[in-house]
C-alpha positions in Angstrom: 28.5 14.7 17.1 28.6 18.0 18.9 31.6 20.3 18.8 32.6 20.4 22.5 35.7 19.9 24.4 36.1 16.3 25.6 38.9 17.2 28.1 36.7 18.2 31.0 37.9 18.3 34.6 36.3 15.7 36.9 35.5 16.1 40.6 39.2 15.6 41.7 40.5 18.3 39.3 42.4 16.0 37.0 41.6 16.0 33.3 39.4 13.3 32.0 39.7 12.3 28.3 36.8 10.6 26.5 37.4 9.1 23.0 34.6 7.8 20.9 35.3 5.5 18.0 32.5 4.8 15.4 33.4 1.3 14.2 30.5 1.1 11.7 31.9 4.1 9.8 35.4 2.7 9.8 34.1 -0.7 8.4 31.9 1.0 5.9 34.7 3.1 4.5 37.1 0.2 4.4 34.7 -1.9 2.4 34.1 1.0 0.0 37.8 1.5 -0.4 38.3 -2.3 -1.0 35.6 -2.3 -3.7 37.1 0.7 -5.4 40.6 -0.9 -5.3 39.3 -4.1 -6.8 37.4 -2.2 -9.4 40.4 -0.3 -10.5 42.5 -3.5 -10.7 40.0 -5.4 -12.8 39.1 -2.3 -14.8 42.7 -1.7 -15.9 43.2 -5.4 -16.7 40.1 -5.3 -18.8 41.1 -2.1 -20.6 44.5 -3.5 -21.3 43.0 -6.7 -22.7 40.6 -4.6 -24.8 43.4 -2.5 -26.2 45.4 -5.7 -27.2 42.5 -7.0 -29.2 
């Protein structure tokens, strides 16, 4: 994505705002975060069980 101002004036002189949302990146990072959270939960449970034995 280029670094430019997205608030450009249109023909009538009023500001126009363009917002782009990359849904694939959002879904990718949510999935990675979910995997990390589940890994932490199971990892701590396994570590706790290992310490008890």
